[in-house]
LUMBA-228192 format. One record per residue (C-alpha): x, y, z; residue number from 0. Coordinates in nm, 2 decimals. Layout:
+--------+--------+--------+-----+
!      u !      v !      w ! seq !
+--------+--------+--------+-----+
!      X !      Y !      Z ! NUM !
...
+--------+--------+--------+-----+
***
This chain:
+--------+--------+--------+-----+
!      u !      v !      w ! seq !
+--------+--------+--------+-----+
!  12.15 !  10.49 !  10.53 !   0 !
!  11.88 !  10.25 !  10.42 !   1 !
!  11.52 !  10.33 !  10.52 !   2 !
!  11.41 !   9.96 !  10.49 !   3 !
!  11.44 !   9.65 !  10.70 !   4 !
!  11.34 !   9.29 !  10.67 !   5 !
!  11.10 !   9.13 !  10.92 !   6 !
!  10.87 !   8.83 !  10.96 !   7 !
!  10.50 !   8.85 !  11.03 !   8 !
!  10.22 !   8.60 !  11.06 !   9 !
!   9.94 !   8.65 !  10.82 !  10 !
!   9.60 !   8.48 !  10.85 !  11 !
!   9.48 !   8.23 !  10.59 !  12 !
!   9.14 !   8.23 !  10.41 !  13 !
!   8.94 !   7.92 !  10.50 !  14 !
!   8.58 !   7.82 !  10.43 !  15 !
!   8.49 !   7.80 !  10.80 !  16 !
!   8.49 !   8.08 !  11.06 !  17 !
!   8.81 !   8.10 !  11.26 !  18 !
!   8.86 !   8.21 !  11.61 !  19 !
!   9.11 !   8.31 !  11.88 !  20 !
!   9.04 !   8.17 !  12.23 !  21 !
!   9.20 !   8.38 !  12.50 !  22 !
!   9.26 !   8.24 !  12.85 !  23 !
!   9.14 !   7.91 !  12.72 !  24 !
!   9.02 !   7.66 !  12.98 !  25 !
!   9.03 !   7.94 !  13.24 !  26 !
!   9.41 !   7.95 !  13.23 !  27 !
!   9.54 !   8.31 !  13.21 !  28 !
!   9.76 !   8.36 !  12.91 !  29 !
!   9.65 !   8.03 !  12.74 !  30 !
!   9.59 !   8.12 !  12.38 !  31 !
!   9.44 !   7.90 !  12.11 !  32 !
!   9.51 !   8.05 !  11.77 !  33 !
!   9.39 !   7.98 !  11.41 !  34 !
!   9.65 !   7.88 !  11.16 !  35 !
!   9.89 !   8.15 !  11.06 !  36 !
!  10.14 !   8.18 !  10.77 !  37 !
!  10.49 !   8.32 !  10.86 !  38 !
!  10.59 !   8.56 !  10.58 !  39 !
!  10.90 !   8.77 !  10.52 !  40 !
!  10.83 !   9.14 !  10.45 !  41 !
!  11.01 !   9.46 !  10.37 !  42 !
!  10.92 !   9.74 !  10.62 !  43 !
!  11.00 !  10.11 !  10.59 !  44 !
!  11.13 !  10.31 !  10.88 !  45 !
!  10.92 !  10.63 !  10.91 !  46 !
!  11.20 !  10.79 !  11.12 !  47 !
!  11.42 !  10.78 !  10.81 !  48 !
!  11.18 !  10.77 !  10.52 !  49 !
!  10.97 !  11.05 !  10.39 !  50 !
!  10.62 !  10.91 !  10.45 !  51 !
!  10.31 !  11.10 !  10.55 !  52 !
!  10.20 !  10.94 !  10.88 !  53 !
!   9.93 !  11.18 !  10.99 !  54 !
!   9.64 !  11.01 !  11.17 !  55 !
!   9.38 !  11.17 !  10.93 !  56 !
!   9.58 !  11.05 !  10.62 !  57 !
!   9.69 !  10.69 !  10.70 !  58 !
!   9.51 !  10.61 !  11.03 !  59 !
!   9.83 !  10.61 !  11.23 !  60 !
!  10.05 !  10.88 !  11.38 !  61 !
!  10.36 !  10.88 !  11.59 !  62 !
!  10.41 !  11.15 !  11.85 !  63 !
!  10.59 !  11.25 !  12.18 !  64 !
!  10.40 !  11.15 !  12.49 !  65 !
!  10.51 !  11.23 !  12.84 !  66 !
!  10.38 !  11.06 !  13.16 !  67 !
!  10.51 !  11.01 !  13.51 !  68 !
!  10.29 !  10.70 !  13.56 !  69 !
!  10.46 !  10.36 !  13.63 !  70 !
!  10.23 !  10.13 !  13.44 !  71 !
!  10.43 !   9.82 !  13.56 !  72 !
!  10.30 !   9.89 !  13.91 !  73 !
!  10.09 !   9.58 !  13.97 !  74 !
!   9.87 !   9.75 !  14.23 !  75 !
!   9.68 !   9.92 !  13.94 !  76 !
!   9.67 !  10.25 !  14.13 !  77 !
!   9.83 !  10.40 !  13.82 !  78 !
!   9.52 !  10.36 !  13.59 !  79 !
!   9.33 !  10.68 !  13.67 !  80 !
!   9.63 !  10.90 !  13.62 !  81 !
!   9.73 !  10.72 !  13.31 !  82 !
!   9.38 !  10.74 !  13.17 !  83 !
!   9.39 !  11.12 !  13.23 !  84 !
!   9.72 !  11.15 !  13.04 !  85 !
!   9.58 !  10.96 !  12.74 !  86 !
!   9.26 !  11.17 !  12.74 !  87 !
!   9.46 !  11.49 !  12.74 !  88 !
!   9.69 !  11.37 !  12.47 !  89 !
!   9.41 !  11.26 !  12.23 !  90 !
!   9.20 !  11.57 !  12.29 !  91 !
!   9.50 !  11.79 !  12.21 !  92 !
!   9.56 !  11.60 !  11.88 !  93 !
!   9.21 !  11.54 !  11.75 !  94 !
!   8.87 !  11.72 !  11.74 !  95 !
!   8.71 !  11.51 !  12.02 !  96 !
!   8.41 !  11.58 !  12.24 !  97 !
!   8.47 !  11.28 !  12.47 !  98 !
!   8.73 !  11.01 !  12.54 !  99 !
!   8.67 !  10.69 !  12.73 ! 100 !
!   8.97 !  10.48 !  12.82 ! 101 !
!   8.84 !  10.13 !  12.88 ! 102 !
!   9.13 !   9.88 !  12.85 ! 103 !
!   9.50 !   9.85 !  12.91 ! 104 !
!   9.72 !   9.56 !  12.80 ! 105 !
!  10.08 !   9.54 !  12.91 ! 106 !
!  10.28 !   9.31 !  12.68 ! 107 !
!  10.62 !   9.16 !  12.77 ! 108 !
!  10.81 !   8.96 !  12.51 ! 109 !
!  10.91 !   8.68 !  12.76 ! 110 !
!  10.80 !   8.32 !  12.79 ! 111 !
!  10.67 !   8.38 !  13.14 ! 112 !
!  10.45 !   8.67 !  13.04 ! 113 !
!  10.07 !   8.63 !  13.04 ! 114 !
!  10.04 !   8.88 !  12.75 ! 115 !
!  10.31 !   8.86 !  12.49 ! 116 !
!  10.33 !   9.08 !  12.18 ! 117 !
!  10.05 !   9.00 !  11.93 ! 118 !
!  10.22 !   8.83 !  11.64 ! 119 !
!   9.93 !   8.81 !  11.40 ! 120 !
!   9.84 !   9.07 !  11.13 ! 121 !
!   9.50 !   9.21 !  11.25 ! 122 !
!   9.29 !   9.50 !  11.35 ! 123 !
!   9.11 !   9.51 !  11.68 ! 124 !
!   8.75 !   9.53 !  11.56 ! 125 !
!   8.52 !   9.43 !  11.28 ! 126 !
!   8.22 !   9.66 !  11.23 ! 127 !
!   8.00 !   9.41 !  11.42 ! 128 !
!   8.26 !   9.37 !  11.69 ! 129 !
!   8.29 !   9.75 !  11.73 ! 130 !
!   7.91 !   9.79 !  11.75 ! 131 !
!   7.88 !   9.52 !  12.02 ! 132 !
!   8.17 !   9.68 !  12.21 ! 133 !
!   8.00 !  10.01 !  12.20 ! 134 !
!   7.69 !   9.86 !  12.36 ! 135 !
!   7.90 !   9.67 !  12.61 ! 136 !
!   8.06 !   9.99 !  12.73 ! 137 !
!   7.77 !  10.23 !  12.71 ! 138 !
!   7.45 !  10.03 !  12.72 ! 139 !
!   7.20 !  10.02 !  12.44 ! 140 !
!   7.04 !  10.36 !  12.48 ! 141 !
!   7.36 !  10.56 !  12.51 ! 142 !
!   7.52 !  10.35 !  12.23 ! 143 !
!   7.24 !  10.45 !  12.00 ! 144 !
!   7.30 !  10.82 !  12.08 ! 145 !
!   7.68 !  10.78 !  12.01 ! 146 !
!   7.61 !  10.58 !  11.69 ! 147 !
!   7.40 !  10.87 !  11.55 ! 148 !
!   7.71 !  11.08 !  11.55 ! 149 !
!   8.08 !  11.02 !  11.48 ! 150 !
!   8.25 !  10.78 !  11.71 ! 151 !
!   8.57 !  10.56 !  11.68 ! 152 !
!   8.80 !  10.33 !  11.87 ! 153 !
!   9.16 !  10.44 !  11.89 ! 154 !
!   9.45 !  10.24 !  12.02 ! 155 !
!   9.74 !  10.43 !  12.20 ! 156 !
!  10.06 !  10.22 !  12.21 ! 157 !
!  10.39 !  10.30 !  12.37 ! 158 !
!  10.71 !  10.12 !  12.50 ! 159 !
!  10.76 !  10.11 !  12.87 ! 160 !
!  11.07 !  10.10 !  13.08 ! 161 !
!  11.32 !  10.08 !  12.78 ! 162 !
!  11.36 !  10.16 !  12.42 ! 163 !
!  11.22 !   9.91 !  12.17 ! 164 !
!  11.49 !   9.69 !  12.01 ! 165 !
!  11.30 !   9.37 !  11.92 ! 166 !
!  10.95 !   9.30 !  11.80 ! 167 !
!  10.86 !   9.66 !  11.72 ! 168 !
!  10.50 !   9.74 !  11.62 ! 169 !
!  10.44 !   9.75 !  11.24 ! 170 !
!  10.15 !   9.89 !  11.04 ! 171 !
!  10.02 !   9.84 !  10.68 ! 172 !
!   9.93 !  10.16 !  10.50 ! 173 !
!   9.56 !  10.13 !  10.44 ! 174 !
!   9.57 !  10.22 !  10.07 ! 175 !
!   9.78 !   9.92 !  10.00 ! 176 !
!   9.52 !   9.68 !  10.14 ! 177 !
!   9.25 !   9.52 !   9.93 ! 178 !
!   8.91 !   9.47 !  10.09 ! 179 !
!   8.93 !   9.10 !  10.01 ! 180 !
!   9.24 !   9.07 !  10.23 ! 181 !
!   9.04 !   9.10 !  10.55 ! 182 !
!   8.91 !   8.79 !  10.73 ! 183 !
!   8.65 !   8.79 !  11.01 ! 184 !
!   8.77 !   8.62 !  11.32 ! 185 !
!   8.58 !   8.55 !  11.65 ! 186 !
!   8.76 !   8.65 !  11.97 ! 187 !
!   8.65 !   8.43 !  12.25 ! 188 !
!   8.71 !   8.53 !  12.62 ! 189 !
!   8.58 !   8.33 !  12.92 ! 190 !
!   8.33 !   8.60 !  12.99 ! 191 !
!   8.24 !   8.74 !  12.65 ! 192 !
!   8.28 !   8.71 !  12.27 ! 193 !
!   8.41 !   8.97 !  12.03 ! 194 !
!   8.50 !   8.99 !  11.66 ! 195 !
!   8.82 !   9.12 !  11.50 ! 196 !
!   8.97 !   9.14 !  11.16 ! 197 !
!   9.27 !   8.93 !  11.05 ! 198 !
!   9.46 !   9.00 !  10.73 ! 199 !
!   9.57 !   8.76 !  10.46 ! 200 !
!   9.90 !   8.81 !  10.28 ! 201 !
!   9.92 !   9.03 !   9.97 ! 202 !
!  10.25 !   9.14 !   9.81 ! 203 !
!  10.10 !   9.49 !   9.76 ! 204 !
!  10.10 !   9.56 !  10.13 ! 205 !
!  10.33 !   9.84 !  10.23 ! 206 !
!  10.46 !   9.80 !  10.58 ! 207 !
!  10.59 !  10.08 !  10.80 ! 208 !
!  10.73 !  10.11 !  11.15 ! 209 !
!  10.92 !  10.36 !  11.36 ! 210 !
!  11.26 !  10.25 !  11.48 ! 211 !
!  11.40 !  10.29 !  11.83 ! 212 !
!  11.07 !  10.40 !  11.99 ! 213 !
!  11.12 !  10.51 !  12.35 ! 214 !
!  10.88 !  10.53 !  12.64 ! 215 !
!  10.85 !  10.90 !  12.56 ! 216 !
!  10.68 !  10.82 !  12.22 ! 217 !
!  10.35 !  10.67 !  12.12 ! 218 !
!  10.18 !  10.54 !  11.81 ! 219 !
!   9.81 !  10.62 !  11.81 ! 220 !
!   9.60 !  10.44 !  11.55 ! 221 !
!   9.25 !  10.39 !  11.43 ! 222 !
!   9.09 !  10.05 !  11.49 ! 223 !
!   8.73 !  10.14 !  11.39 ! 224 !
!   8.56 !  10.46 !  11.27 ! 225 !
!   8.19 !  10.47 !  11.19 ! 226 !
!   8.25 !  10.75 !  10.94 ! 227 !
!   8.49 !  10.55 !  10.73 ! 228 !
!   8.85 !  10.63 !  10.84 ! 229 !
!   9.02 !  10.30 !  10.75 ! 230 !
!   9.10 !  10.05 !  11.03 ! 231 !
!   9.47 !   9.99 !  11.01 ! 232 !
!   9.62 !   9.64 !  11.02 ! 233 !
!   9.92 !   9.59 !  11.25 ! 234 !
!  10.14 !   9.33 !  11.41 ! 235 !
!  10.45 !   9.29 !  11.61 ! 236 !
!  10.74 !   9.25 !  11.37 ! 237 !
!  10.98 !   8.96 !  11.43 ! 238 !
!  11.31 !   9.15 !  11.39 ! 239 !
!  11.60 !   9.29 !  11.59 ! 240 !
!  11.68 !   9.65 !  11.53 ! 241 !
!  12.03 !   9.65 !  11.68 ! 242 !
!  12.20 !   9.31 !  11.73 ! 243 !
!  12.44 !   9.46 !  11.98 ! 244 !
!  12.16 !   9.55 !  12.22 ! 245 !
!  11.99 !   9.29 !  12.44 ! 246 !
!  11.66 !   9.41 !  12.58 ! 247 !
!  11.31 !   9.26 !  12.62 ! 248 !
!  11.03 !   9.45 !  12.45 ! 249 !
!  10.78 !   9.59 !  12.71 ! 250 !
!  10.48 !   9.79 !  12.59 ! 251 !
!  10.14 !   9.90 !  12.69 ! 252 !
!   9.84 !   9.95 !  12.46 ! 253 !
!   9.54 !  10.14 !  12.57 ! 254 !
!   9.21 !  10.11 !  12.39 ! 255 !
!   8.98 !  10.42 !  12.38 ! 256 !
!   8.63 !  10.50 !  12.26 ! 257 !
!   8.61 !  10.85 !  12.13 ! 258 !
!   8.33 !  11.08 !  12.02 ! 259 !
!   8.42 !  11.35 !  11.77 ! 260 !
!   8.27 !  11.70 !  11.78 ! 261 !
!   8.01 !  11.77 !  11.51 ! 262 !
!   8.14 !  12.03 !  11.27 ! 263 !
+--------+--------+--------+-----+
***
């Protein structure tokens, strides 16, 4: 059985001017203004079949089982405290953490009527400047200074909801295949605040991975910033169908966390 598949991703393009995403542009929820992207065919390895080391400490992403009884599609939002607790328990069991703050959830549905569709651009969620500002936004300047004197990071916890993933799975680029010059600073403009993320330009050296057939009982947790140097991992939804016989819509939730590691 082959361990590789073909997919299409949208890389960013180097330009002389600063580029930006504008979310909920014009005050319209779901309205997205995007910089120019370059659709590119890639080969992607399936870590469920291939012998690839995907430990968090080694490649900034790890796949694991994750059990929860929380219905994250409940629009009343009463699910958030219980789901936050599930994520905290999960991360503290996997990593040497002193504290976990879950501060954001995004449900993505691959449907034209959805306000939040899968992110189809190759990126990571924070630049160094963007992470530092987010730390202050979440903690205030005094507490942010305290955290910054130690080891802190932002970690994304992503999982399917309701059904197994068959289209638009989440793919990752192994950090050691990325050149520093591939990264592009991008502004992220919300109606109420401004952030900064990293886009990625195409490079044939990039080695893409994904995990096929991910179910709601599985997660990918991955590093999106670490102040002690663990690489931020580039990722994107992959335009591909895993099984053409199946017909299902991708539904997923990603939860961003701020974590503080224990001092050794």
